[in-house]
KOLTIDO-383055 format. One record per residue (C-alpha): residue number from 1; x, y, z. Coordinates in steps of 0.5 Angstrom, whole numbers. Each point is the difference from the previous one (the first is absolute). Layout:
<rs>
<r vexvex="NUM" x="X" y="Y" z="Z"/>
...
</rs>
This chain:
<rs>
<r vexvex="1" x="-2" y="-33" z="63"/>
<r vexvex="2" x="5" y="1" z="-5"/>
<r vexvex="3" x="3" y="7" z="0"/>
<r vexvex="4" x="-1" y="3" z="-7"/>
<r vexvex="5" x="3" y="4" z="-6"/>
<r vexvex="6" x="-5" y="3" z="-5"/>
<r vexvex="7" x="2" y="0" z="-7"/>
<r vexvex="8" x="-4" y="5" z="-4"/>
<r vexvex="9" x="-1" y="-1" z="-7"/>
<r vexvex="10" x="-4" y="5" z="-5"/>
<r vexvex="11" x="-2" y="-3" z="-6"/>
<r vexvex="12" x="-4" y="1" z="-7"/>
<r vexvex="13" x="-2" y="-4" z="-6"/>
<r vexvex="14" x="6" y="1" z="-4"/>
<r vexvex="15" x="5" y="-3" z="6"/>
<r vexvex="16" x="-5" y="-5" z="3"/>
<r vexvex="17" x="3" y="-6" z="-4"/>
<r vexvex="18" x="7" y="1" z="4"/>
<r vexvex="19" x="-4" y="-1" z="7"/>
<r vexvex="20" x="2" y="-8" z="0"/>
<r vexvex="21" x="7" y="2" z="-1"/>
<r vexvex="22" x="0" y="5" z="6"/>
<r vexvex="23" x="-4" y="-5" z="4"/>
<r vexvex="24" x="5" y="-5" z="-1"/>
<r vexvex="25" x="6" y="4" z="2"/>
<r vexvex="26" x="-4" y="2" z="6"/>
<r vexvex="27" x="-2" y="-7" z="2"/>
<r vexvex="28" x="8" y="-2" z="0"/>
<r vexvex="29" x="2" y="5" z="5"/>
<r vexvex="30" x="3" y="-3" z="6"/>
<r vexvex="31" x="-2" y="4" z="6"/>
<r vexvex="32" x="2" y="-1" z="7"/>
<r vexvex="33" x="-4" y="-4" z="5"/>
<r vexvex="34" x="-6" y="3" z="3"/>
<r vexvex="35" x="-1" y="5" z="-7"/>
<r vexvex="36" x="-4" y="-1" z="-6"/>
<r vexvex="37" x="-3" y="5" z="-6"/>
<r vexvex="38" x="-6" y="2" z="-2"/>
<r vexvex="39" x="-1" y="2" z="-7"/>
<r vexvex="40" x="-5" y="6" z="-1"/>
<r vexvex="41" x="-2" y="1" z="-8"/>
<r vexvex="42" x="-4" y="6" z="-2"/>
<r vexvex="43" x="-2" y="1" z="-7"/>
<r vexvex="44" x="0" y="7" z="-3"/>
<r vexvex="45" x="-7" y="-1" z="-2"/>
<r vexvex="46" x="-6" y="-5" z="0"/>
<r vexvex="47" x="1" y="-5" z="-6"/>
<r vexvex="48" x="-1" y="-7" z="-1"/>
<r vexvex="49" x="8" y="-1" z="-3"/>
<r vexvex="50" x="4" y="0" z="7"/>
<r vexvex="51" x="-4" y="-5" z="4"/>
<r vexvex="52" x="2" y="-6" z="-4"/>
<r vexvex="53" x="7" y="1" z="2"/>
<r vexvex="54" x="-1" y="1" z="7"/>
<r vexvex="55" x="3" y="-6" z="4"/>
<r vexvex="56" x="-5" y="-4" z="4"/>
<r vexvex="57" x="4" y="0" z="7"/>
<r vexvex="58" x="-3" y="2" z="6"/>
<r vexvex="59" x="6" y="5" z="1"/>
<r vexvex="60" x="-2" y="4" z="-6"/>
<r vexvex="61" x="-5" y="6" z="0"/>
<r vexvex="62" x="-3" y="3" z="-6"/>
<r vexvex="63" x="-4" y="6" z="-1"/>
<r vexvex="64" x="-2" y="5" z="-5"/>
<r vexvex="65" x="-2" y="7" z="-1"/>
<r vexvex="66" x="-1" y="6" z="-4"/>
<r vexvex="67" x="6" y="1" z="-5"/>
<r vexvex="68" x="5" y="5" z="2"/>
<r vexvex="69" x="7" y="-2" z="-1"/>
<r vexvex="70" x="5" y="-4" z="5"/>
<r vexvex="71" x="0" y="5" z="6"/>
<r vexvex="72" x="-8" y="-1" z="1"/>
<r vexvex="73" x="0" y="-7" z="-1"/>
<r vexvex="74" x="5" y="-1" z="5"/>
<r vexvex="75" x="-3" y="5" z="5"/>
<r vexvex="76" x="-7" y="-4" z="-1"/>
<r vexvex="77" x="4" y="-7" z="1"/>
<r vexvex="78" x="3" y="3" z="7"/>
<r vexvex="79" x="-7" y="-1" z="3"/>
<r vexvex="80" x="1" y="-7" z="0"/>
<r vexvex="81" x="8" y="0" z="2"/>
<r vexvex="82" x="1" y="-3" z="7"/>
<r vexvex="83" x="7" y="-1" z="0"/>
<r vexvex="84" x="5" y="4" z="4"/>
<r vexvex="85" x="4" y="1" z="-6"/>
<r vexvex="86" x="-2" y="2" z="-7"/>
<r vexvex="87" x="4" y="-2" z="-6"/>
<r vexvex="88" x="-2" y="2" z="-7"/>
<r vexvex="89" x="0" y="-5" z="-6"/>
<r vexvex="90" x="-2" y="2" z="-7"/>
<r vexvex="91" x="-4" y="-5" z="-4"/>
<r vexvex="92" x="5" y="-1" z="-5"/>
<r vexvex="93" x="6" y="0" z="4"/>
<r vexvex="94" x="3" y="-6" z="4"/>
<r vexvex="95" x="3" y="-1" z="7"/>
<r vexvex="96" x="7" y="-3" z="1"/>
<r vexvex="97" x="1" y="-5" z="4"/>
<r vexvex="98" x="1" y="1" z="8"/>
<r vexvex="99" x="-2" y="8" z="-1"/>
<r vexvex="100" x="-5" y="0" z="5"/>
<r vexvex="101" x="4" y="-4" z="5"/>
<r vexvex="102" x="6" y="6" z="-1"/>
<r vexvex="103" x="-5" y="5" z="1"/>
<r vexvex="104" x="-2" y="-2" z="7"/>
<r vexvex="105" x="7" y="-1" z="2"/>
<r vexvex="106" x="1" y="7" z="-2"/>
<r vexvex="107" x="-5" y="2" z="4"/>
<r vexvex="108" x="1" y="-4" z="6"/>
<r vexvex="109" x="8" y="2" z="0"/>
<r vexvex="110" x="-2" y="7" z="-1"/>
<r vexvex="111" x="-6" y="2" z="4"/>
<r vexvex="112" x="0" y="8" z="-2"/>
<r vexvex="113" x="0" y="-2" z="-7"/>
<r vexvex="114" x="-7" y="1" z="-3"/>
<r vexvex="115" x="1" y="-2" z="-7"/>
<r vexvex="116" x="4" y="-5" z="-4"/>
<r vexvex="117" x="2" y="-1" z="-8"/>
<r vexvex="118" x="4" y="-5" z="-3"/>
<r vexvex="119" x="4" y="-1" z="-7"/>
<r vexvex="120" x="-4" y="0" z="-6"/>
<r vexvex="121" x="1" y="-4" z="-7"/>
<r vexvex="122" x="-3" y="2" z="-6"/>
<r vexvex="123" x="-4" y="-6" z="-3"/>
<r vexvex="124" x="1" y="1" z="-8"/>
<r vexvex="125" x="-5" y="-3" z="-4"/>
<r vexvex="126" x="5" y="-6" z="-3"/>
<r vexvex="127" x="1" y="-2" z="8"/>
<r vexvex="128" x="7" y="4" z="1"/>
<r vexvex="129" x="1" y="4" z="6"/>
<r vexvex="130" x="3" y="7" z="0"/>
<r vexvex="131" x="2" y="3" z="7"/>
<r vexvex="132" x="1" y="8" z="2"/>
<r vexvex="133" x="6" y="3" z="0"/>
<r vexvex="134" x="-1" y="5" z="6"/>
<r vexvex="135" x="-2" y="-5" z="6"/>
<r vexvex="136" x="3" y="2" z="6"/>
<r vexvex="137" x="4" y="-4" z="5"/>
<r vexvex="138" x="-5" y="-5" z="5"/>
<r vexvex="139" x="-2" y="4" z="6"/>
<r vexvex="140" x="-3" y="6" z="3"/>
<r vexvex="141" x="-3" y="5" z="-4"/>
<r vexvex="142" x="0" y="7" z="4"/>
<r vexvex="143" x="-5" y="5" z="-1"/>
<r vexvex="144" x="0" y="4" z="-6"/>
<r vexvex="145" x="5" y="-4" z="-4"/>
<r vexvex="146" x="-5" y="-2" z="-5"/>
<r vexvex="147" x="-3" y="7" z="-1"/>
<r vexvex="148" x="7" y="2" z="-1"/>
<r vexvex="149" x="2" y="-5" z="-5"/>
<r vexvex="150" x="-7" y="0" z="-4"/>
<r vexvex="151" x="2" y="8" z="-1"/>
<r vexvex="152" x="7" y="-1" z="-2"/>
<r vexvex="153" x="-2" y="-6" z="-5"/>
<r vexvex="154" x="-6" y="3" z="-4"/>
<r vexvex="155" x="-5" y="-3" z="5"/>
<r vexvex="156" x="2" y="-7" z="0"/>
<r vexvex="157" x="1" y="-3" z="7"/>
<r vexvex="158" x="6" y="-4" z="2"/>
<r vexvex="159" x="-5" y="-5" z="3"/>
<r vexvex="160" x="-6" y="-3" z="-4"/>
<r vexvex="161" x="-7" y="2" z="3"/>
<r vexvex="162" x="-3" y="-7" z="-3"/>
<r vexvex="163" x="4" y="-4" z="6"/>
<r vexvex="164" x="-3" y="4" z="5"/>
<r vexvex="165" x="-2" y="-3" z="7"/>
<r vexvex="166" x="-2" y="5" z="5"/>
<r vexvex="167" x="-3" y="0" z="7"/>
<r vexvex="168" x="-8" y="0" z="0"/>
<r vexvex="169" x="-1" y="5" z="5"/>
<r vexvex="170" x="5" y="5" z="-4"/>
<r vexvex="171" x="-3" y="-1" z="-6"/>
<r vexvex="172" x="-7" y="2" z="2"/>
<r vexvex="173" x="3" y="6" z="4"/>
<r vexvex="174" x="3" y="2" z="-7"/>
<r vexvex="175" x="-6" y="-1" z="-3"/>
<r vexvex="176" x="2" y="-5" z="-5"/>
<r vexvex="177" x="2" y="1" z="-7"/>
<r vexvex="178" x="-1" y="7" z="-3"/>
<r vexvex="179" x="-6" y="1" z="-5"/>
<r vexvex="180" x="4" y="0" z="-6"/>
<r vexvex="181" x="-1" y="-3" z="-7"/>
<r vexvex="182" x="7" y="-3" z="1"/>
<r vexvex="183" x="6" y="1" z="5"/>
<r vexvex="184" x="-5" y="-1" z="6"/>
<r vexvex="185" x="5" y="-5" z="2"/>
<r vexvex="186" x="6" y="4" z="0"/>
<r vexvex="187" x="-4" y="6" z="3"/>
<r vexvex="188" x="-1" y="-5" z="6"/>
<r vexvex="189" x="8" y="-2" z="0"/>
<r vexvex="190" x="2" y="7" z="1"/>
<r vexvex="191" x="-5" y="1" z="5"/>
<r vexvex="192" x="2" y="-6" z="4"/>
<r vexvex="193" x="7" y="2" z="-1"/>
<r vexvex="194" x="-1" y="7" z="3"/>
<r vexvex="195" x="-3" y="-2" z="7"/>
<r vexvex="196" x="4" y="-7" z="1"/>
<r vexvex="197" x="6" y="-3" z="-2"/>
<r vexvex="198" x="0" y="-6" z="-5"/>
<r vexvex="199" x="3" y="-6" z="-2"/>
<r vexvex="200" x="3" y="-3" z="-6"/>
<r vexvex="201" x="2" y="-7" z="-1"/>
<r vexvex="202" x="5" y="-2" z="-6"/>
<r vexvex="203" x="-3" y="-7" z="-1"/>
<r vexvex="204" x="-5" y="0" z="-6"/>
<r vexvex="205" x="-7" y="1" z="3"/>
<r vexvex="206" x="-4" y="1" z="-6"/>
<r vexvex="207" x="0" y="-1" z="-8"/>
<r vexvex="208" x="-3" y="6" z="-3"/>
<r vexvex="209" x="-4" y="-2" z="-7"/>
<r vexvex="210" x="1" y="4" z="-6"/>
<r vexvex="211" x="-5" y="-1" z="-5"/>
<r vexvex="212" x="-4" y="4" z="-5"/>
<r vexvex="213" x="-6" y="0" z="4"/>
<r vexvex="214" x="3" y="3" z="7"/>
<r vexvex="215" x="-3" y="7" z="2"/>
<r vexvex="216" x="7" y="3" z="0"/>
<r vexvex="217" x="2" y="-2" z="-7"/>
<r vexvex="218" x="-6" y="4" z="-3"/>
<r vexvex="219" x="1" y="7" z="-3"/>
<r vexvex="220" x="-4" y="4" z="5"/>
<r vexvex="221" x="5" y="-2" z="6"/>
<r vexvex="222" x="5" y="4" z="-3"/>
<r vexvex="223" x="-4" y="6" z="-2"/>
<r vexvex="224" x="4" y="6" z="2"/>
<r vexvex="225" x="-5" y="4" z="3"/>
<r vexvex="226" x="-3" y="-5" z="4"/>
<r vexvex="227" x="6" y="-3" z="2"/>
<r vexvex="228" x="3" y="7" z="2"/>
<r vexvex="229" x="-7" y="1" z="4"/>
<r vexvex="230" x="1" y="-7" z="3"/>
<r vexvex="231" x="7" y="1" z="2"/>
<r vexvex="232" x="-2" y="7" z="3"/>
<r vexvex="233" x="-5" y="-3" z="5"/>
<r vexvex="234" x="4" y="-6" z="2"/>
<r vexvex="235" x="6" y="5" z="2"/>
<r vexvex="236" x="-4" y="5" z="4"/>
<r vexvex="237" x="-4" y="-6" z="4"/>
<r vexvex="238" x="7" y="-3" z="2"/>
<r vexvex="239" x="3" y="7" z="2"/>
<r vexvex="240" x="-6" y="2" z="4"/>
<r vexvex="241" x="0" y="-6" z="4"/>
<r vexvex="242" x="7" y="1" z="1"/>
<r vexvex="243" x="-1" y="7" z="2"/>
<r vexvex="244" x="-5" y="-2" z="5"/>
<r vexvex="245" x="6" y="-4" z="3"/>
<r vexvex="246" x="-5" y="-6" z="2"/>
<r vexvex="247" x="4" y="-6" z="1"/>
<r vexvex="248" x="-3" y="-7" z="1"/>
<r vexvex="249" x="1" y="-3" z="7"/>
<r vexvex="250" x="3" y="-7" z="1"/>
<r vexvex="251" x="-5" y="-5" z="-1"/>
</rs>
């Protein structure tokens, strides 16, 4: 039986029509011999609007549940994740060619690394792309480095949580994504960096779609009171984990 990477996608009705593009980018991945992927799609809600866009592929698992935003949907989806590694793929994003193979290569070369990220290009409505100007050099990211950068740059990390891939056991040990209305993936990223070294691939791993319906583009996402509250609990969780001096062991 092939070894697996579980791809977790939370989806709700407005972004469901992007699923075929995400699927195409996943299907085109070239994995090392003996590896395959499993795509766990979890609807944030229980409507009839998402299922028609779910691909007919035995590697795809589709589930529904009570609406509670992305963190809860991903957590429910984890009940069906069987892979050694769990990678996030938002419904409206696309994987870049070769990204899963590069992720696996990083974990193989660095057994003490428990999570990895990669370069992101924003995919604009006109089809053009824009890169991030604060990418770190390719290589290992030391414990605590993400929190330091995030604090110094108005709560913006130097690596993108939408590209995260993490060892499954470590993900469960940390309790997965934070129970927040947004920034739940940043919370996981900082928690991971508090307990383990990570890896950054300088090759593009994700096309991050910018469009009017995305949740991070809504007014509520930048509401000052809520944003400060989200950032406060994200930081406190990371600092508490670091203070416990709990470090992941070698896989």
